[in-house]
C-alpha positions as CSV (number, residue, x, y, z in Angstrom):
1,M,142.6,133.5,75.4
2,K,140.9,133.2,72.1
3,F,143.2,130.3,71.2
4,V,142.4,128.5,74.6
5,K,138.7,129.0,73.9
6,S,139.0,127.5,70.4
7,L,140.9,124.6,71.8
8,L,138.3,123.9,74.4
9,M,135.5,124.1,71.8
10,A,137.4,121.7,69.6
11,S,137.9,119.2,72.5
12,L,134.2,119.4,73.4
13,T,133.2,118.8,69.8
14,M,135.5,115.8,69.7
15,A,134.1,114.4,73.0
16,L,130.6,114.8,71.7
17,A,131.5,113.0,68.5
18,I,132.9,110.1,70.5
19,N,130.0,109.9,73.0
20,V,127.0,110.7,70.9
21,Q,126.1,108.6,67.8
22,A,123.9,110.7,65.6
23,S,120.7,109.4,63.8
24,V,120.6,109.0,60.0
25,S,119.8,111.9,57.6
26,N,116.3,112.7,56.4
27,Q,117.3,111.5,52.9
28,E,118.4,108.1,54.3
29,A,115.3,107.8,56.5
30,A,113.1,108.4,53.4
31,K,114.0,104.8,52.4
32,L,111.7,103.5,55.2
33,G,108.4,102.6,53.6
34,T,109.9,102.7,50.0
35,S,112.9,100.4,49.4
36,L,112.9,99.4,53.1
37,T,110.1,98.3,55.4
38,L,109.3,100.5,58.4
39,V,111.6,98.4,60.6
40,G,114.5,98.7,58.1
41,A,114.3,95.4,56.3
42,E,114.7,95.1,52.6
43,K,111.2,95.2,51.1
44,A,112.2,93.3,47.9
45,G,112.8,89.6,47.7
46,N,116.2,88.1,46.9
47,A,117.6,87.5,43.4
48,D,116.5,83.9,43.0
49,G,113.1,84.3,44.7
50,S,113.8,82.0,47.6
51,I,113.2,85.0,49.9
52,P,109.9,86.7,48.9
53,A,109.1,90.4,49.0
54,Y,107.7,91.7,52.3
55,T,103.9,92.3,52.0
56,G,103.0,93.2,55.5
57,G,103.4,90.0,57.4
58,L,100.8,87.5,58.8
59,T,97.9,89.5,60.2
60,T,95.0,87.1,59.5
61,A,94.4,84.0,61.7
62,P,94.1,80.7,59.9
63,A,91.0,78.6,59.9
64,G,90.6,76.8,63.2
65,F,91.8,79.6,65.4
66,K,89.4,80.6,68.1
67,T,89.4,84.3,69.1
68,G,91.0,84.7,72.5
69,D,92.8,81.4,72.4
70,S,96.4,81.2,73.4
71,M,97.2,78.0,71.4
72,R,97.8,79.1,67.8
73,P,97.3,76.7,64.8
74,D,100.1,76.5,62.3
75,P,99.1,78.5,59.2
76,Y,101.8,76.8,57.2
77,A,101.1,73.2,58.2
78,G,100.6,72.1,54.6
79,D,104.1,73.1,53.5
80,K,106.6,70.5,52.4
81,P,110.4,70.7,52.8
82,L,112.2,72.1,49.7
83,L,115.6,70.8,50.9
84,V,117.0,68.5,53.5
85,I,120.5,69.2,54.9
86,T,122.4,66.6,56.9
87,G,126.1,65.9,57.7
88,K,126.5,64.4,54.3
89,N,125.8,67.6,52.4
90,V,126.2,70.4,55.0
91,D,129.4,71.7,53.5
92,Q,127.5,72.7,50.4
93,Y,125.3,75.1,52.5
94,K,127.7,76.0,55.4
95,D,127.9,79.7,54.3
96,M,124.2,80.0,55.0
97,L,124.3,78.2,58.4
98,T,125.5,79.2,61.8
99,A,128.7,77.6,63.1
100,T,126.7,75.7,65.7
101,T,124.3,74.3,63.0
102,V,127.3,73.1,60.9
103,A,128.9,71.5,64.0
104,L,125.8,69.7,65.0
105,A,125.2,68.3,61.5
106,K,128.8,67.0,61.3
107,R,128.8,65.6,64.8
108,Y,125.4,63.8,64.9
109,P,124.1,61.6,62.0
110,G,120.5,62.1,63.2
111,F,120.6,65.9,63.1
112,R,118.6,67.1,60.1
113,I,117.7,70.5,58.7
114,D,114.4,70.5,56.9
115,V,114.2,73.7,54.8
116,Y,110.7,74.9,54.1
117,P,109.4,77.8,51.9
118,T,110.1,81.2,53.4
119,H,107.2,83.2,54.8
120,R,108.0,86.7,56.0
121,S,105.3,86.5,58.6
122,A,106.5,89.2,61.1
123,A,104.0,92.0,61.7
124,L,103.9,94.8,64.2
125,P,101.2,97.3,65.3
126,P,101.0,100.5,63.2
127,A,101.9,102.8,66.1
128,V,105.0,100.8,66.9
129,L,106.1,101.0,63.2
130,S,105.4,104.8,63.1
131,N,107.6,105.3,66.2
132,G,110.5,103.5,64.5
133,V,110.3,105.8,61.6
134,K,110.5,108.8,63.9
135,N,113.4,107.2,65.8
136,A,115.4,107.0,62.5
137,T,116.1,110.7,62.6
138,G,115.5,111.4,66.3
139,A,117.0,108.6,68.4
140,R,120.6,108.9,69.6
141,A,123.1,106.5,71.3
142,L,125.2,108.0,74.1
143,Q,128.2,106.9,76.1
144,G,129.7,104.7,73.3
145,G,126.3,103.3,72.5
146,M,125.5,102.1,76.0
147,A,122.8,104.7,76.7
148,L,119.9,106.0,74.6
149,D,118.3,109.4,74.2
150,N,115.1,110.6,72.6
151,V,113.8,107.1,71.8
152,L,110.1,106.3,71.3
153,P,108.9,102.8,72.0
154,G,109.6,101.0,68.7
155,V,112.7,100.1,66.8
156,P,115.4,102.6,68.0
157,F,117.6,102.4,64.9
158,P,115.8,101.0,61.9
159,I,118.8,101.9,59.7
160,P,121.6,100.8,62.1
161,Q,125.1,102.4,61.7
162,S,126.9,100.2,64.3
163,G,126.8,96.8,66.0
164,V,125.6,98.3,69.3
165,E,122.7,100.0,67.5
166,A,121.6,96.7,66.0
167,M,121.8,95.1,69.5
168,W,119.6,97.8,70.9
169,N,117.1,97.0,68.2
170,F,117.1,93.4,69.3
171,L,116.8,94.2,73.0
172,L,114.1,96.8,72.6
173,R,112.0,95.2,69.9
174,Y,108.3,94.9,70.3
175,Q,107.2,91.6,71.9
176,G,103.8,92.7,73.3
177,V,103.4,94.6,76.5
178,N,102.5,92.0,79.2
179,I,102.9,88.3,78.7
180,N,102.0,85.4,80.9
181,A,102.8,81.7,80.3
182,K,103.3,78.5,82.3
183,Y,106.3,76.7,80.9
184,D,108.8,73.9,81.2
185,S,112.6,73.8,80.9
186,W,114.1,70.5,79.9
187,S,117.8,69.5,80.0
188,V,119.2,66.6,78.0
189,D,122.5,65.0,79.0
190,S,125.2,63.6,76.8
191,A,123.5,60.1,77.0
192,G,120.3,61.6,75.6
193,V,118.4,61.4,78.9
194,A,115.9,64.3,79.2
195,S,115.0,65.6,82.7
196,L,112.7,68.4,83.8
197,A,114.8,71.3,85.1
198,V,111.8,73.4,86.1
199,T,108.2,74.0,85.6
200,G,107.2,77.6,86.3
201,E,104.9,80.5,85.6
202,A,106.4,83.6,83.9
203,F,105.2,87.1,83.9
204,V,107.1,89.3,81.4
205,S,106.5,93.0,81.0
206,F,107.9,95.7,78.7
207,P,107.0,98.9,80.6
208,I,108.3,101.2,77.9
209,Y,105.4,100.0,75.6
210,Q,102.7,101.0,78.0
211,D,102.6,104.5,76.5
212,L,103.6,104.6,72.9
213,S,103.6,108.4,72.8
214,K,106.2,108.8,75.5
215,P,110.0,108.7,74.8
216,F,111.7,106.6,77.5
217,T,114.7,107.7,79.5
218,N,117.9,106.0,80.5
219,A,116.5,105.3,83.9
220,D,113.4,103.6,82.6
221,I,113.0,99.8,83.0
222,Y,112.5,98.4,79.5
223,Y,112.2,94.7,80.5
224,Q,111.2,92.9,83.7
225,M,110.4,89.2,84.4
226,K,109.0,87.4,87.3
227,L,109.3,83.6,87.5
228,S,107.6,81.3,90.1
229,Y,108.7,77.7,90.1
230,T,106.0,75.0,90.7
231,G,108.1,71.9,89.9
232,P,109.9,69.6,90.2
233,A,109.3,69.2,93.9
234,R,112.8,70.2,94.9
235,R,112.4,73.6,93.1
236,A,108.7,74.3,94.0
237,G,108.3,77.6,95.8
238,E,111.4,79.3,94.4
239,S,111.0,82.6,92.5
240,I,113.2,85.0,90.5
241,M,112.7,88.6,89.5
242,L,114.8,90.4,86.8
243,K,114.8,94.1,85.8
244,D,116.8,95.8,83.0
245,A,117.1,99.5,82.5
246,A,117.9,101.4,79.3
247,N,121.4,102.4,80.5
248,P,123.3,99.4,81.9
249,L,126.2,101.7,82.9
250,A,124.1,103.9,85.2
251,Q,121.8,101.1,86.3
252,P,123.0,97.6,85.7
253,G,120.5,94.8,85.4
254,R,119.2,93.6,88.7
255,A,118.0,90.2,89.9
256,W,116.4,88.9,93.1
257,Q,115.8,85.3,94.3
258,Y,113.6,83.7,96.8
259,L,114.5,80.3,98.2
260,P,111.9,78.7,100.5
261,A,114.5,77.1,102.7
262,Q,116.0,80.5,103.5
263,R,112.6,82.3,103.6
264,R,114.1,85.6,102.5
265,V,114.5,87.6,99.3
266,K,118.1,88.4,98.3
267,Q,119.6,90.3,95.4
268,V,121.8,88.1,93.3
269,S,124.3,88.5,90.4
270,I,122.9,88.1,86.9
271,L,124.8,85.2,85.3
272,A,122.4,83.9,82.6
273,Y,124.2,85.2,79.5
274,D,124.0,82.1,77.3
275,T,120.7,82.4,75.3
276,P,119.4,84.8,72.7
277,N,116.2,85.7,74.4
278,P,115.8,89.3,75.7
279,G,115.9,88.3,79.4
280,T,119.4,86.8,79.2
281,A,121.3,88.4,76.3
282,R,122.9,90.9,78.7
283,A,126.5,92.1,79.2
284,L,126.1,94.6,76.4
285,E,128.7,96.9,78.0
286,L,131.4,94.2,78.2
287,Y,131.8,93.8,74.5
288,D,132.9,95.8,71.4
289,W,130.1,95.3,68.9
290,T,130.7,95.1,65.1
291,L,128.0,95.2,62.5
292,I,129.3,92.5,60.1
293,G,126.4,93.1,57.7
294,K,123.3,91.4,56.3
295,Q,123.4,87.8,55.1
296,E,121.0,85.2,53.7
297,M,120.8,82.4,56.3
298,I,118.9,79.2,56.9
299,V,117.4,79.6,60.4
300,P,114.5,78.3,62.5
301,Y,111.4,80.3,61.6
302,N,107.6,79.9,61.8
303,T,108.1,77.1,64.3
304,Y,104.5,76.7,65.4
305,K,104.8,72.9,65.5
306,L,107.5,73.2,68.1
307,T,106.1,76.2,70.1
308,Y,102.7,74.7,70.5
309,A,103.7,71.0,70.9
310,H,101.5,69.3,73.5
311,D,104.1,66.6,74.5
312,P,107.4,68.1,75.6
313,K,109.2,64.8,75.6
314,S,108.5,64.4,71.9
315,L,110.7,67.5,71.3
316,T,113.9,66.0,72.7
317,A,116.1,63.4,71.1
318,A,119.6,62.3,72.0
319,N,122.1,65.1,71.4
320,H,119.7,67.5,69.6
321,L,116.0,68.5,69.3
322,A,113.8,66.1,67.3
323,P,114.2,67.3,63.7
324,D,110.5,66.7,62.9
325,F,109.6,69.7,65.1
326,V,112.0,72.3,63.8
327,R,111.1,74.2,60.7
328,W,114.0,76.0,59.0
329,E,113.6,78.8,56.4
330,K,115.9,81.1,54.5
331,H,115.8,84.7,55.7
332,R,118.0,87.8,55.7
333,V,119.6,88.5,59.0
334,W,121.9,91.1,60.5
335,V,125.1,89.5,61.7
336,V,126.6,91.3,64.8
337,E,129.8,90.2,66.5
338,G,130.8,91.1,70.0
339,N,134.4,90.8,71.2
340,L,135.2,91.0,74.9
341,K,136.7,94.3,75.8
342,P,140.3,94.4,77.1
343,G,140.2,93.8,80.9
344,A,136.5,92.7,80.9
345,K,135.7,89.2,82.2
346,H,133.1,86.8,80.8
347,I,132.9,83.2,79.9
348,Y,132.5,84.1,76.2
349,Q,135.4,85.8,74.4
350,K,133.4,86.2,71.3
351,R,129.6,86.2,70.5
352,R,128.0,86.3,67.1
353,F,124.2,87.1,66.9
354,Y,121.9,86.6,63.9
355,L,119.1,89.2,64.0
356,D,116.0,88.7,61.8
357,E,115.6,91.7,59.5
358,D,111.8,91.7,59.8
359,S,111.4,91.4,63.6
360,W,114.9,92.2,65.0
361,A,114.6,88.9,67.0
362,A,117.9,87.1,67.6
363,L,117.2,83.8,65.8
364,A,120.5,82.3,66.7
365,S,123.9,83.0,68.3
366,D,127.3,81.3,68.4
367,Q,129.5,81.7,71.6
368,Y,133.2,81.1,71.7
369,D,135.4,80.5,74.7
370,T,138.6,82.3,75.8
371,S,140.7,80.0,73.6
372,G,138.6,80.9,70.5
373,R,136.8,77.6,70.2
374,L,133.1,77.3,69.5
375,Y,131.7,76.6,73.0
376,R,127.9,77.0,72.9
377,G,125.2,77.8,70.4
378,S,121.7,79.1,70.9
379,F,118.5,79.3,68.9
380,A,115.2,81.1,69.4
381,F,112.0,79.8,67.7
382,L,110.0,82.5,66.1
383,S,106.3,82.3,65.4
384,Q,104.0,85.2,64.7
385,S,101.1,85.7,67.2
386,Y,98.9,86.7,64.3
387,D,96.0,87.7,66.6
388,Q,98.2,90.2,68.5
389,Q,100.6,91.5,65.8
390,V,103.5,90.2,67.9
391,P,106.5,88.2,66.6
392,D,107.1,85.8,69.5
393,A,110.3,83.9,70.3
394,T,109.3,82.3,73.6
395,P,110.9,78.9,73.2
396,F,114.7,79.1,73.1
397,M,117.5,76.7,73.6
398,T,121.3,76.3,74.1
399,Y,123.6,73.6,72.9
400,D,126.8,73.0,75.0
401,L,129.1,71.7,72.4
402,S,131.9,71.0,74.8
403,R,129.8,68.6,76.9
404,G,127.3,67.3,74.3
405,T,124.3,68.5,76.3
406,Y,121.5,70.9,75.6
407,N,118.6,72.7,77.3
408,I,115.3,74.0,75.8
409,N,113.4,76.6,77.8
410,G,110.0,78.2,77.4
411,V,108.2,75.1,76.5
412,V,104.6,76.4,76.7
413,G,102.7,74.0,74.5
414,P,101.8,71.6,77.3
415,H,100.5,74.4,79.4
416,G,98.2,76.4,77.1
417,G,100.6,78.5,75.0
418,I,101.3,82.2,75.2
419,K,98.9,84.7,76.8
420,Y,98.9,88.5,76.4
421,T,97.4,89.9,79.6
422,E,96.8,93.0,81.6
423,A,99.6,94.6,83.5
424,L,100.5,93.5,87.0
425,S,100.3,96.2,89.7
426,K,103.5,98.1,90.6
427,A,103.4,96.4,94.0
428,Q,103.7,93.0,92.3
429,W,106.9,94.1,90.8
430,C,108.5,94.8,94.2
431,P,111.0,92.2,95.3
432,E,109.4,92.1,98.7
433,T,106.3,90.5,97.3
434,M,108.3,87.4,96.3
435,A,108.4,86.0,99.8
436,G,104.7,86.0,100.2
437,A,104.2,84.2,96.9
438,G,107.0,81.7,97.3
439,I,105.3,79.0,99.5
440,R,105.6,75.3,98.9
């Protein structure tokens, strides 16, 4: 009997070890605020000085910014490129570029990477930073990393021990609480013809950040988005609502759609997995995630010129974005790779994400098809909302390398930029309200 009891205890201990990923030790967590920043980034610069030390980020608005404005002037507009990379010299720098970036440079003579001085501009509210430090020793990942326990609103795992912990840092990173923006989505075909896919109004909410003192549970919604399309005419009146909970196994992401022709709201499958923004980088549970490590990479960063561009058509060129609008900098990123689990089905066999060490935003990703070929590549364009202490990555895009096409979404410059607003009422987040709002 004693032997059976010991065997049961040993089995239970093993099961817990498999299903619960422990937080780091107090000694390891003591690095936060010393050699590491409070989000887990390396505080020091790199060896050659091309990446500077972190000094707190950009918290002061530049001259010309009007308090309360949602169009933010570029604080680094006077910078000049230090380096220009094209297809002619891309092999010299390929170890610091994503696979998609290298492919574009080699394929298109007009593609250009203008590398500017690096500014570590990301900054977060003190209370959010404090919660991340507490999470370092208190937060736990359950069910193979698919669920979370005892997590305060903030970075869940500032010193990540696995790929899935790093991905949770990305998904749950601070992006403000309630965001509103009118935006365009533009698609460019292989002939270089740009067409307006949709114009819409987006309301994005991160409910877990409403109360910074309260740990959230597996059942809590951490992200929700409500889109109402106003153009072009064929799409006007359509609307979409998305909701994601902190445990995709217990409560998978949900989506609802309203089509004026049908005059009813219906729940639909979530299929938008192809971009690095928080609303569409789903399917966490379908992949085995590996933390490759940290790497110095040349990535889009401080892209105010692109984010707040007034003329959307000026952003698009044949085969790629207009290089004049894309600012590239060298930053350290966490590289995380996801490989499709045996038996799981998805259009991507492998996905590689590049997560900014200072904000945990996914600055880029490479997607591979079932034969192992590079299929699509995505980029998010980060700029610090210096008046709100929010690293924002609203514009994002995807290149389809198999077809020679691309799409850029979240183009807010023509419509007044990014607004941080009061919360919508609970009733407005009910799918039933979509029918009343979706009128041509």
